[in-house]
C-alpha positions in Angstrom: 25.2 15.6 34.7 25.7 15.8 31.0 26.5 12.1 30.8 23.4 11.2 32.8 21.1 13.4 30.6 22.7 12.0 27.5 22.1 8.4 28.7 18.5 9.2 29.6 18.0 10.7 26.1 19.5 7.6 24.5 17.2 5.3 26.5 14.1 7.3 25.5 15.2 7.1 21.8 15.8 3.3 22.1 12.3 2.8 23.6 10.7 4.8 20.9 12.5 3.0 18.1 12.0 -0.5 19.7 9.7 -2.8 17.8 6.2 -2.6 19.2 4.6 -6.0 19.8 0.9 -6.4 19.2 -1.2 -7.4 22.2 -2.4 -11.0 21.9 -4.5 -10.9 25.0 -7.8 -9.7 23.5 -9.3 -13.1 23.0 -6.7 -15.0 25.0 -9.0 -16.8 27.5 -11.9 -17.6 25.2 -13.2 -21.1 24.7 -13.7 -22.7 21.2 -17.5 -22.1 21.6 -17.0 -18.4 22.4 -14.7 -18.1 19.4 -17.2 -19.8 17.2 -20.0 -17.4 18.4 -17.8 -14.4 17.9 -17.0 -15.5 14.3 -20.7 -16.1 13.7 -21.6 -12.6 14.9 -19.0 -11.2 12.6 -20.5 -13.1 9.6 -24.0 -11.9 10.4 -22.7 -8.3 10.7 -20.9 -8.6 7.3 -24.1 -10.0 5.8 -26.2 -7.1 7.1 -23.6 -4.7 5.7 -23.8 -6.4 2.3 -27.6 -6.2 2.3 -27.5 -2.4 2.8 -25.4 -1.8 -0.3 -27.0 0.0 -3.2 -27.5 -1.7 -6.6 -25.0 0.7 -8.2 -22.3 -0.2 -5.6 -23.0 -3.9 -6.1 -22.6 -3.5 -9.8 -19.3 -1.7 -9.4 -18.0 -4.4 -7.1 -19.1 -7.1 -9.5 -17.3 -5.3 -12.4 -14.1 -4.9 -10.3 -14.2 -8.6 -9.4 -14.7 -9.6 -13.0 -11.7 -7.4 -14.0 -9.6 -9.0 -11.3 -10.5 -12.5 -12.6 -9.5 -11.4 -16.2 -6.0 -10.8 -15.1 -6.0 -7.2 -14.0 -4.5 -4.3 -15.9 -1.0 -4.2 -14.4 0.5 -7.2 -16.3 -0.6 -5.8 -19.7 1.9 -3.0 -19.6 5.2 -4.4 -18.3 7.5 -1.6 -19.9 6.1 1.3 -17.9 8.5 0.7 -15.0 11.6 1.0 -17.1 11.4 4.8 -17.2 13.3 7.0 -14.8 11.3 8.0 -11.7 13.0 11.4 -11.5 10.8 14.4 -10.8 12.8 16.7 -13.0 11.4 17.1 -16.5 13.0 15.0 -19.3 14.6 17.1 -22.0 14.7 15.8 -25.5 18.2 15.2 -26.8 19.2 16.9 -30.0 20.5 13.6 -31.6 17.9 13.8 -34.4 19.3 17.2 -35.4 22.9 16.5 -34.7 24.2 16.6 -38.3 22.7 20.0 -39.2 23.6 21.6 -35.9 27.3 20.6 -36.3 27.4 21.8 -39.9 26.3 25.3 -38.8 28.8 25.4 -36.0 31.8 24.9 -38.3 
């Protein structure tokens, strides 16, 4: 019985971990005309949504778009990634005071 239950458990785990495949049947049987109509409805919906945006939001989007065209902000600071990603606080070494500390220890 133990072996049977263990095998059942392993099969369930394998099913959960198996790669899930996206269903491709949503628009499977549609004709090119139907697809074109669906895409057109989507464009109209997007245009209506754009028309509803406030002026402030449009200004922010334009600013973000212009910043993206300028080259973004990430490439300007390449050295930031070199630091340790440790969560523990970094303590300063005493190398700058090494000479005096050793003289007092003697």
